[in-house]
N, C-alpha and C positions, 0 to 999 in steps of 0.2 A: 504494501500499499504507499503510494506517494500523497504525502497533503504537501498541498501549494497555497503557498502564504498569498496569492494570486487568487485562487479560487474559491478561497471561503472568509470568513469574516475574520476580523483580528483576533474577538474574544473565542472564536474556535480555535484559531489555529495558538492560539496561547495555551489554550486547555488541552492540548496535544501534548505542549512543549511539556506544561508541570508534568505530565503525567510520564513522560520517557523522561526527565531530565532526574533524574532518582536514584539512590534515597537523597534527599537534601538535606543538610543540617539547619538546622534553626538558632536562630540568634535571638536570643529571650533579651531587649534592650531598655535598659533603665535612662532615664536620662530626667533632668530637673525644671520643671515647669516655669515660668514667668513670677508664680505666686509661690514657689521654694517648694512646692507637692513634687511629690514623684509621679514621672510616665512611665509604665511599661507596657512595649507590645512587640510581638513573633514578626522575625520577617525570614523564610524561607531561601529569596535571593542573597545567598551570604558566604564569602567563604574568606580564607587568608588566601591571600597575593601576593606576597612579599616578604622573605628572611629576615634582608638585611636592606633598610630596616624592617623590622615585624610590620607589617602593617593586615588587615584585613578588612573587609569591605560588605556592607550595607545597600541594598535598593530598596527604597524607599518612594511611594505613590503620592498619589493626592485622595483625598478623603470625597468622598461619592458629591460633597457640595461643592468641588474643586478647590476648597482650600491645602492647604499641604497638612500633610500628616504632625503629628505633633512631635513625634520623635524628630522629623527633618527639622521643625523652625525651634527644637530646644537644640539642637547641636550647631545650628548656625547661630542662635544667639549664647548658648553656651559653653560650646565647645568640646566640655567633658560627656563621656558616656561609658555607662557598662554595659558592657556584652556576655552574657550567662547561658549555660548550656545546659538547658532546660532535662531531667530527667524525668523518664518513661513514667513515673511515679506521680509527677504532677500536671498532666497532661490535664485534665481538667481544668488548672489553674492557670496554666497556660493560655487557652482556648476563651479564659475568661477572660482574658486582657485584650484580647481581641476585639473584643466589642467597643461599637463606636460610642464612644460617651463624648461627651461635652469638653471642648479643651480646658484643661485646666481640672477636670475633674481626676483624680489618682484611681489609677488601674488596680494598687497595693491595696485599697479598703474595698472595693469592689470584686478582687479575687479573692481577699482574706489574705491575705500577705505581708510577711515581716520584713525587715531589709535588719541589717548586721556592721555596723561602722566596719570601717576599717582605717587603718592608722594610716594618715598622711594622707590619706584620700578625699575630696571636700562631697564624693557621693558614695553611698553605702553597696553593700552587694544584697540581694537579694537573697533572704533564708530557705534554702531547700537545695536549688542547686549545688554542685560539687567542683565548678567550675567556674570561673567569670574573668573576665580581659576586661583592661581599666584601659580607657583609649582616650586620645586626644584627639579630634577633627585634624585631617589632612589636607583632605582635598574634597571638593564636593562638582561632580562633573554632571550635568543633565542628559541623560538619553531617553530622545523622546520625550514622555512623559513621569520618567524615572529622576528620580536622583540617585547618583553611586557615590557612596560615602564613604571615603576612605580614614582610616582611623588609624592613629600610629601607636600600638599596642605599649604602651609604660610599664603593665604589671601584671602579672598573670595569677591570681589564687585557684588554688586546688587543695582540694580537702584533705587534710592527712588520711581518711580512709581509704582515699582514692589514689593518694602515689606514695612511693616509695624512695629514696634516694641510694644508687646501686653502682658501684665504682666512681661516686662523684658526678652522676646523670641522676638527674628527674626521673620518674618512669611513671607516667600515668597508668592506673589499671582502666582500661577501657570499659571489663566488666563493670564494673565500682562506679563510673562517670554513667554508667545509664543512658547515652544519652537519645531524646527521644527523636525521630527524624518524620519529614512531610515526605507524602506520596503526592498524587493527583486527585483533587477531588474531595471530599474527605476521609480520608484515607491518611492514615500514621504509620510509625513502624518503630520497631525496636531493634536492637544488636538480633541477630543469628548467630550462627555459626563462627567461633572465631579461629585464625591458623595463622602461620608465620612461614612465608616461603624465601628464600634468600634470591637478593638481585645479583644479574651477573657483573663481574668486576674488569 
């Protein structure tokens, strides 16, 4: 089957993309609102894009009423943001934070989430996820109706139960991280079989 972008609607083509680009990691992003409350929202067009400097990206769009999503607005105005790895056991809370609330209304309260302060950081992390990236806005590139937000990763927090130090190197336990992944439509996923394989040298 060939799906030609010139022969179908943009929504139909987008739906096929989302169902085939899988599994996608989810960025559960915390930012600060203008009134100093916190905004939290999930995005699945997200990934790491550079090791040196350490940079990740999230793609953020517009609300249905044509206004920038709060995450986009807050990062433009405040620069700092925190990207969490949502665990599978918090799927209900994560989905709740995708609700279209009014600007300035905190998703934390709506979803029943707590926060944990982090020493030296202006923003807290969400209580529950096992990993979080503390980022500062590097660049925003508008691609069509999306804002591709690049953030420099300054610190990474990993729960002690999901990481260990081995020969001086931090090893993150993927199973303990238990990341939730996004598929197409209403589908989500969890980690399946894990295995190691040596790459050619």
